[in-house]
N, C-alpha and C positions, 0 to 999 in steps of 0.2 A: 513936523512940529509936535505931534502926539497930543497929550493932554494940555500942553501949553497954549494951544489955540483956543481953548475953551475957558470962559469965565463963568464960574458957578454963581448963580443968582439966588438960588433957594431950592428946597426939596419939593418934589412933586409927589413922591410916594416912596415907601420902603417895603422891602421883603426880607425873607430869611437870609438871602445871600447878598443882596445888593440894595443900592439906593438909586432912585431916579431923580435927576436934578433938572431944573430949568436952567439952561446955560446959554451963553452967547458965543457963537462960533465967529471968532475974529477973522478967520480966513474967508468965510462965505458972507459974513456980515448979517447973519440971521440967528434967530433963536432956535434952539434944539432941545430935545429931551435926551439927556445924557445918562445912560445907565452904567453905573460903576459897581465894582465889588466892594464889600465891606473890607476895611484894611486888614483885619485878622484873617481874611480868606484870600486876599488878593495874590498871595505868593504860593498858593496851593495849585499845582499844575492841573489837578483833576477839576477844580472849580473854574479855573481859567478856561479849560477846554469846554466846559459846559457853556460858558458865555460865548466862546468862539463858535460853537455849534449853533447856538441861538442866532448869532449874527449871520452865519452862512445860510441857515435855513430861511430866515426871514428875507435876506437880500435876494433870494431866488424867486420869491413869490410874484413880484411884478403885477400885483393886482391893485386896483384903486380902492379895494376894500380890505387891504392889509397895510398896517403901518409901515412906512418906508424907512429902510436903513440908509443913512447918509455917509457913515464912516464907522470904522471899528478898529480896535487894536487888541491883540491877544498876548502882548508882552507881559510876563509876570510882574506884578507890582504896578502895572499901568494898563490894565485891561478895561475896555469900555466899549459901549455901542452908542453911537449918536443916531437917534431917531428923529424924524420930522416932528416938530412941535405941534401937537393937535390942540385946537381950541374948542372947548365944549365940556362935556362931562361923560363919565361912564354910564352905561345903562344901569348899573348898580346904584349909583348916586341918584339917577333920575327916578328909579323905582322907590328908593328910600323916601323920596319927597312925594311922589304921585300915587304910590301904592299899587295901582293897576293902570293899564294902558288900554287905549281903544283897539278894536280889532284891526282897523286900518293901519295903525302904527305897528302893531305886532306883525302883521303881514309884511310891512315894509322892512322891519328889522330882520325877520326870517329870510326874506328874499335876498337882502344884501349880504347877510352872514353866509347864506348858502352859496352865493357867488364866490366869496372868499374861500369857503371850504372846497368848492369845486376845483379851484386852483391848487389849494394845499394838497388835496388828495391826489390830484393828477400828477403831482411831483413825488408821490409816495410818502408823504408826511402825514402824521396824525398830530393834531394840536394838543389834545389830551386835557385841556383845561378851559373848554368853552363854558363861560358863565357870565352873568351880567357885569362883573367887574372887569372882564377882559373884552368887552364890547364897548366901543367908544362912539359917542354921538356927536357929530360936528353939525351945528345948526346951519340950515340953509334958508333962503328966502321962501316965505310962504308957510313957515312953521314946520317944514319937513326936516329930515336929518340925513346927512351922509354918514354911513356906518362903516367903521373900520374895526377889524379884529386886531387885538394887541396881545403882547406877552406870549412869546413863543419859548419861554424859559424851560418848559419841560416837553416841548415838541419832540416827536420821535420819528426816526426813519427806519425803525425795525431792528435797531441794534440792541435793544434792551429786552430782558426776559419779562415774565409777568411781574408786575410790581403794583404798588399802591399809590403811585403819583397821580395827583389830581385833587379835586374837591368832592368829597363823598356824596353830597346831595345831588351832584350832576353826573355821577358815574353809573353806568348801567349795571344791573344785577350780576351779570356774568363776570364783570371786571371787579366789582366790589367784593364778590364772593371768592375771587381768586381762581375762577374757572377758565378765564381766557384773558390774554393780554389786550390792551386797548387797541382798537382798530378804528377805521373810519366810521364804523357803525356806532362806536362810542361817542364820537363827535356829533353824529346826527342825533343820537339819544339826548345828549346834553343840550343841543339846540331845542329839541322838543320840550325838555324840562324848563329851559329859559322861557319859551313861549307860554307854557303852563303858568309859570310864576308871573309873567307879565299880565296874563288875563285874570288871575285869581288872587294875586298877592302872596302866594305861598308856593313852595315846592311840592311835588306829589308826595314825597317822603320827607317831611320836615323833622328828621330825627335830631334829638338833642345830643346824641352821642353815636359813635360807630355801632355800638351794640343795638341801639334803637333802630338804626337804619337796617341792620342785618335782619332784625326781626320783621320789620315792615316789608322788606323785599320778598318775603315768602308769600305775600298777598298781592293781588292785582292792584295797580295804581287806581286812585279814585277817578270816577267818571267826571269829565269836565262839566257835563250838563247838570250834575248835582251841585256845582258851585257857581255856575253862571247860566242862568236860564234865558238870557237875552241873545244868545249866539245861534247862528244857523246850525242845524243838526249836522251838516257836513263837517263843520269844524270840530265837533265832538268826536266824530268818526276819525278824522285826521289825527287828532291828538291821541286817541286810543292806539293808533298804529305807530305814531312817532315815539311813544314811550312804552311800547309793549315790552313785557318782561322777556319775551322770546326774541332774540336778535334776528332770527330768520323771518319774523313777521313784520319787521320794521321796513322803512324805505331803503331802497338799495343804493341811492346816491343823494347828494345834496340837491341836485336839480329835481329829482323825483319828489323829494320832500317839499321843496319850494313850489313847484308847479301844482302839486296836489292841494296845497293850502290856498293858492290863488284861485283854483277851481272851486274849492269848498266855500270860499268867501263870496264868490260871485254867483254861485248857483242859486236860483230862486227856490224858496221854500215850497214844498208841494201844497197844492190846494187841498184844504181839509173839507171833506164832504160829510154832512150830517144828515142822518135819516130823519125825516119829519114824521111826527106821530100822526096816525090816520085819524 
């Protein structure tokens, strides 16, 4: 049936190459998020191949924390991906309204995104664009959220050379400076930046331009304790490692990053002893 099975109901979002629609799948009888290419790009084989790669990569994830692919087509002029329709909002939209999040919620987001990245990295894939707009929050009973990673549009399986794909504020220094291609370490750094933004309301390097960012990256990132004085000291140490300028000093895996944050959040603060004047 191809595209004929889908009834377009309205746009959900737009990007440089495509449009995401809220659509009704007549064959399944359900709503879906349908990603299509812009008409002027839909007949370019290279662009269609990018969409096909996105569908192929995402369909292999099989993680409850990665958006699910239901259907796809790579026919020129009719290329699309049908994703499960998620109800809720992106972390970016949530932050725009709330400004900062509680430590408990940040830990929850980091834990669930880390589970997604563990699966992504185990398959040899790098997401390359972890940021609040690509983290979706599905509300659950009790005020908690089920978190899903979305948009694998520039995900990489190692076929590309060093490039500048991604969002600069969330890219590690070695990638932003063109010294190294994006690896799983870049995804982990980006998740650390997301956590920093959730806790402080700003990115570590909030450059207004690429030139501003390049200048800032020659300095160490700001210390979390200078911006939030109400957090356990272990969280500040965790953050310093998560967004360290030196990739070799960061966490080795998504699980290590997540486990370390859980430990830092639950560790009791040391008892402060004061000498009494004689």
